[in-house]
Residue frames as qw, qx, qy, qz and C-alpha x, y, z in Angstrom:
[[0.116, -0.413, 0.857, 0.285, -19.50, 8.17, 17.82],
 [0.542, 0.202, 0.810, -0.099, -20.94, 5.78, 15.32],
 [0.193, 0.211, 0.718, 0.634, -22.40, 5.22, 11.92],
 [0.014, -0.768, -0.641, 0.009, -25.67, 6.81, 13.05],
 [0.186, -0.767, -0.038, 0.613, -23.79, 10.14, 13.22],
 [0.234, -0.225, 0.595, 0.736, -22.91, 9.91, 9.52],
 [0.575, 0.413, -0.085, -0.701, -24.92, 10.81, 6.48],
 [0.919, 0.240, 0.290, -0.120, -26.01, 8.06, 4.12],
 [0.628, 0.725, -0.252, 0.128, -23.20, 9.05, 1.75],
 [0.089, -0.713, 0.636, -0.282, -20.59, 9.03, 4.53],
 [0.768, -0.196, 0.562, -0.236, -21.75, 5.61, 5.71],
 [0.881, 0.466, 0.074, -0.024, -21.40, 4.34, 2.16],
 [0.353, 0.772, -0.484, 0.211, -17.81, 5.58, 2.09],
 [0.455, -0.500, 0.681, -0.280, -17.12, 3.65, 5.30],
 [0.900, 0.142, 0.382, -0.157, -18.60, 0.56, 3.65],
 [0.705, 0.682, -0.178, 0.077, -16.40, 1.14, 0.60],
 [0.017, -0.736, 0.629, -0.248, -13.36, 1.43, 2.85],
 [0.685, -0.248, 0.643, -0.237, -14.26, -1.87, 4.48],
 [0.881, 0.443, 0.142, -0.082, -14.73, -3.36, 1.00],
 [0.392, 0.794, -0.448, 0.126, -11.23, -2.17, 0.13],
 [0.297, -0.528, 0.753, -0.256, -9.83, -4.02, 3.16],
 [0.833, 0.074, 0.482, -0.263, -12.00, -7.05, 2.44],
 [0.766, 0.625, -0.129, -0.080, -10.56, -7.20, -1.10],
 [0.841, -0.361, 0.210, 0.343, -7.05, -7.55, 0.33],
 [0.633, 0.625, 0.096, 0.446, -5.46, -5.23, -2.23],
 [0.028, 0.833, -0.232, 0.502, -4.29, -2.55, 0.19],
 [0.436, -0.522, 0.638, -0.361, -4.04, -4.43, 3.48],
 [0.486, 0.240, -0.815, -0.204, -2.98, -7.96, 2.67],
 [0.867, -0.323, 0.023, -0.378, -4.76, -10.93, 4.18],
 [0.650, 0.356, -0.613, 0.275, -1.53, -12.35, 5.54],
 [0.646, -0.277, -0.594, 0.392, 0.00, -13.20, 8.91],
 [0.207, -0.012, -0.270, 0.940, 0.12, -9.49, 9.89],
 [0.255, -0.495, -0.486, -0.673, -3.57, -8.80, 9.27],
 [0.568, -0.646, -0.508, 0.023, -4.73, -9.47, 12.83],
 [0.517, -0.339, -0.202, 0.759, -1.91, -7.39, 14.29],
 [0.108, 0.112, 0.238, 0.959, -2.77, -4.49, 11.97],
 [0.362, -0.386, -0.464, -0.711, -6.55, -4.73, 12.13],
 [0.320, -0.254, 0.578, -0.706, -7.20, -6.01, 15.66],
 [0.834, 0.130, 0.367, -0.391, -9.39, -8.81, 14.28],
 [0.445, -0.168, 0.784, 0.399, -8.47, -11.77, 12.12],
 [0.149, 0.096, -0.593, -0.785, -9.47, -12.03, 8.47],
 [0.215, -0.377, -0.881, -0.188, -12.46, -14.30, 9.14],
 [0.131, -0.611, -0.551, 0.553, -13.80, -11.99, 11.88],
 [0.025, 0.401, -0.165, -0.901, -13.34, -8.99, 9.60],
 [0.176, -0.061, -0.750, -0.635, -15.13, -10.69, 6.73],
 [0.180, -0.511, -0.834, 0.109, -18.04, -11.69, 9.01],
 [0.069, -0.612, -0.307, 0.726, -18.37, -8.07, 10.15],
 [0.074, 0.287, -0.419, -0.858, -18.14, -6.73, 6.61],
 [0.182, -0.197, -0.859, -0.436, -20.68, -9.22, 5.29],
 [0.125, -0.563, -0.742, 0.342, -23.12, -8.22, 8.05],
 [0.017, -0.222, 0.045, 0.974, -23.22, -4.63, 6.71],
 [0.011, -0.587, 0.188, -0.787, -25.40, -2.63, 7.36],
 [0.758, -0.545, -0.230, -0.272, -26.63, -4.69, 10.31],
 [0.544, 0.278, -0.549, 0.571, -23.69, -3.97, 12.58],
 [0.588, -0.756, -0.286, 0.034, -23.75, -3.76, 16.36],
 [0.350, 0.696, -0.290, 0.556, -21.34, -0.95, 17.07],
 [0.587, -0.684, 0.291, -0.321, -21.49, -1.81, 20.77],
 [0.984, -0.035, 0.062, 0.166, -19.54, -4.93, 19.88],
 [0.426, -0.729, 0.357, 0.399, -15.82, -4.41, 20.55],
 [0.568, -0.046, 0.650, 0.503, -14.78, -6.21, 17.36],
 [0.354, 0.770, 0.471, 0.243, -17.14, -4.21, 15.15],
 [0.133, -0.977, 0.044, 0.159, -15.69, -0.99, 16.58],
 [0.524, -0.503, 0.523, 0.447, -12.16, -2.28, 16.03],
 [0.577, 0.312, 0.632, 0.414, -12.91, -3.31, 12.46],
 [0.234, 0.906, 0.301, 0.181, -14.35, 0.09, 11.56],
 [0.299, -0.913, 0.183, 0.210, -11.78, 2.10, 13.49],
 [0.553, -0.426, 0.570, 0.433, -8.82, 0.17, 12.17],
 [0.572, 0.527, 0.529, 0.338, -10.15, 0.12, 8.62],
 [0.158, 0.968, 0.132, 0.143, -10.34, 3.90, 8.50],
 [0.423, -0.829, 0.312, 0.192, -7.19, 4.44, 10.52],
 [0.666, -0.223, 0.584, 0.408, -5.06, 2.02, 8.53],
 [0.556, 0.625, 0.433, 0.337, -6.25, 3.16, 5.13],
 [0.029, 0.996, -0.012, 0.084, -5.27, 6.70, 6.08],
 [0.247, -0.865, 0.436, -0.019, -1.94, 5.93, 7.71],
 [0.767, -0.320, 0.550, 0.084, -0.65, 2.43, 7.08],
 [0.855, 0.352, 0.322, 0.202, -0.32, 1.35, 3.46],
 [0.365, -0.604, 0.314, 0.635, 3.16, 2.64, 2.66],
 [0.104, -0.222, 0.581, 0.776, 3.41, 4.32, -0.73],
 [0.177, 0.513, 0.829, 0.138, -0.27, 3.54, -1.43],
 [0.053, 0.763, 0.290, -0.575, -1.14, 7.22, -0.97],
 [0.056, -0.434, 0.487, 0.755, 0.59, 7.94, -4.30],
 [0.208, -0.036, -0.799, -0.564, -1.78, 5.64, -6.20],
 [0.254, 0.203, 0.714, -0.621, -4.82, 5.96, -3.94],
 [0.546, 0.377, -0.007, -0.748, -7.21, 6.90, -6.73],
 [0.420, 0.236, -0.810, -0.333, -6.57, 3.49, -8.30],
 [0.245, -0.155, -0.936, 0.201, -8.21, 1.71, -5.33],
 [0.051, -0.650, -0.642, 0.403, -10.71, 4.27, -4.01],
 [0.195, 0.695, 0.363, 0.589, -12.56, 7.22, -5.49],
 [0.389, -0.901, -0.173, -0.082, -12.81, 9.00, -2.15],
 [0.353, 0.677, -0.416, 0.494, -9.75, 11.11, -1.30],
 [0.589, -0.140, -0.642, 0.471, -7.86, 10.24, 1.89],
 [0.002, 0.132, -0.282, 0.950, -8.62, 13.72, 3.25],
 [0.611, -0.244, -0.215, -0.722, -12.37, 12.97, 3.01],
 [0.778, -0.183, -0.599, 0.038, -11.90, 9.58, 4.66],
 [0.376, 0.023, -0.530, 0.760, -9.99, 11.31, 7.47],
 [0.296, -0.207, 0.081, -0.929, -12.85, 13.80, 7.91],
 [0.766, -0.229, -0.391, -0.455, -15.41, 10.98, 8.04],
 [0.662, -0.048, -0.650, 0.370, -13.20, 9.06, 10.50],
 [0.098, 0.092, -0.432, 0.892, -13.19, 12.05, 12.84],
 [0.540, -0.190, -0.091, -0.815, -16.94, 12.44, 12.53],
 [0.801, -0.147, -0.558, -0.160, -17.48, 8.71, 13.18],
 [0.542, -0.013, -0.609, 0.579, -15.11, 8.83, 16.15],
 [0.321, -0.860, -0.375, -0.130, -16.72, 11.98, 17.53],
 [0.452, -0.816, 0.130, 0.335, -13.38, 13.52, 18.37],
 [0.313, 0.840, -0.417, -0.151, -10.21, 14.80, 16.78],
 [0.977, 0.062, -0.015, 0.202, -7.86, 12.12, 15.49],
 [0.271, -0.901, 0.298, 0.160, -4.40, 12.92, 16.82],
 [0.120, -0.575, 0.773, 0.241, -2.20, 10.21, 15.34],
 [0.542, 0.222, -0.716, -0.380, -2.06, 7.12, 13.20],
 [0.297, -0.030, -0.926, 0.229, -2.40, 4.83, 16.23],
 [0.389, -0.138, 0.233, -0.880, -5.60, 6.54, 17.41],
 [0.784, -0.049, 0.158, -0.599, -8.03, 4.06, 18.94],
 [0.709, 0.273, -0.644, -0.091, -6.05, 0.97, 18.00],
 [0.706, -0.512, 0.384, -0.303, -6.02, -1.82, 20.58]]
């Protein structure tokens, strides 16, 4: 598990996914953000801004990465129809990278969420 298991290109896609969440266009920075992401907006932004110097042993860093990938794949209702407007990387590729980062098969949308 971890970013060190990913290629440089795959890690960049994870960063882009985090950028997408940081922008607030897909997952709003509203009162539900902490419930959806497991960290509040300020914590998420601190983690994102620390890229690439992340400590994946930190519970909140793991949550931020896990829930970024998980929620972009499964949460934003109806966003899948216009995905290419917010990200170049197809959701199927993000799902593949998520599984590789996780180191195991992803069984459901709520995988790894705390």
